[in-house]
C-alpha positions as CSV (number, residue, x, y, z in Angstrom):
1,M,2.6,-1.6,-0.8
2,N,1.9,-5.1,-2.5
3,I,-1.3,-4.1,-3.9
4,L,0.2,-1.0,-5.4
5,A,3.1,-2.9,-7.2
6,W,0.3,-5.2,-8.6
7,I,-1.5,-2.1,-10.0
8,V,1.5,-0.9,-11.6
9,L,2.5,-4.4,-12.9
10,G,-1.0,-4.9,-14.2
11,L,-0.9,-1.4,-15.9
12,I,2.3,-2.3,-17.5
13,A,1.5,-5.8,-18.5
14,G,-1.9,-5.0,-19.8
15,A,-0.8,-2.0,-21.7
16,I,2.0,-4.0,-23.5
17,A,-0.4,-7.1,-24.0
18,K,-3.0,-4.8,-25.6
19,A,-0.3,-3.4,-27.9
20,I,0.8,-6.8,-28.9
21,Y,-2.3,-8.4,-29.2
22,P,-4.0,-7.9,-32.8
23,G,-7.4,-6.7,-32.9
24,H,-9.3,-4.1,-30.9
25,Q,-9.9,-4.7,-27.4
26,G,-12.0,-2.1,-25.6
27,G,-12.0,-1.5,-21.8
28,G,-10.0,1.8,-21.2
29,I,-7.6,2.2,-18.5
30,L,-9.5,0.1,-15.9
31,G,-9.9,-2.7,-18.2
32,T,-6.2,-2.6,-19.0
33,I,-5.2,-2.7,-15.4
34,L,-7.7,-5.4,-14.5
35,L,-6.5,-7.5,-17.6
36,G,-3.0,-7.1,-16.5
37,I,-3.5,-8.0,-12.9
38,I,-5.2,-11.2,-14.1
39,G,-2.6,-11.8,-16.6
40,A,0.1,-11.3,-13.8
41,F,-1.7,-14.1,-11.7
42,V,-2.0,-16.2,-14.8
43,G,1.8,-15.8,-15.9
44,G,3.0,-16.0,-12.3
45,S,1.0,-19.3,-11.6
46,L,2.2,-20.8,-15.1
47,G,5.9,-19.8,-14.3
48,V,5.7,-21.6,-10.8
49,F,4.1,-24.4,-12.3
50,F,6.6,-24.9,-15.1
51,S,9.6,-24.4,-12.8
52,T,8.5,-26.4,-9.8
53,G,5.8,-28.6,-11.1
54,T,3.2,-27.5,-8.6
55,F,0.4,-25.1,-9.0
56,A,0.2,-22.0,-6.8
57,L,-1.7,-19.0,-7.4
58,T,0.9,-16.2,-7.3
59,A,1.7,-13.1,-9.0
60,P,5.4,-12.3,-10.3
61,T,7.4,-9.7,-8.7
62,L,7.9,-6.2,-10.4
63,S,11.0,-7.3,-12.5
64,I,11.8,-7.9,-16.1
65,T,11.1,-11.6,-15.8
66,G,7.9,-10.7,-13.8
67,I,6.7,-8.1,-16.5
68,I,7.4,-10.8,-19.2
69,L,5.2,-13.5,-17.4
70,A,2.7,-10.9,-16.7
71,V,2.3,-9.9,-20.3
72,L,2.3,-13.4,-21.5
73,G,-0.5,-14.1,-19.0
74,A,-2.4,-10.8,-20.0
75,I,-2.1,-12.1,-23.7
76,V,-3.9,-15.4,-22.7
77,A,-6.4,-13.6,-20.5
78,I,-7.2,-11.2,-23.7
79,F,-7.6,-14.4,-25.8
80,L,-9.8,-16.1,-23.3
81,W,-12.0,-12.9,-22.8
82,N,-12.3,-12.6,-26.6
83,L,-13.4,-16.3,-26.8
84,L,-16.0,-15.8,-23.9
85,T,-17.4,-12.5,-25.3
86,S,-17.2,-13.0,-29.1
87,R,-20.6,-13.5,-30.7
88,S,-20.8,-16.1,-33.6
89,A,-21.2,-15.0,-37.2
90,A,-23.9,-17.6,-37.9
């Protein structure tokens, strides 16, 4: 059941992050879910780090705070993905 919650959270977070982030991001529904799940782990880990001062690889719960953390993490993941895949104009 935990995996299903992560997929739902990933879909919600990825869709919101893609709507907020400027520009075009490809990937379709699978890419959105994957980016959202990665974002959930990034956001959850950053949330734990800022609240406790220790690093732990965790995903947030399926709550309003968890969705906000996952969306912020997904935005960071989109930014990093665009940095890695962008081609230089020169």
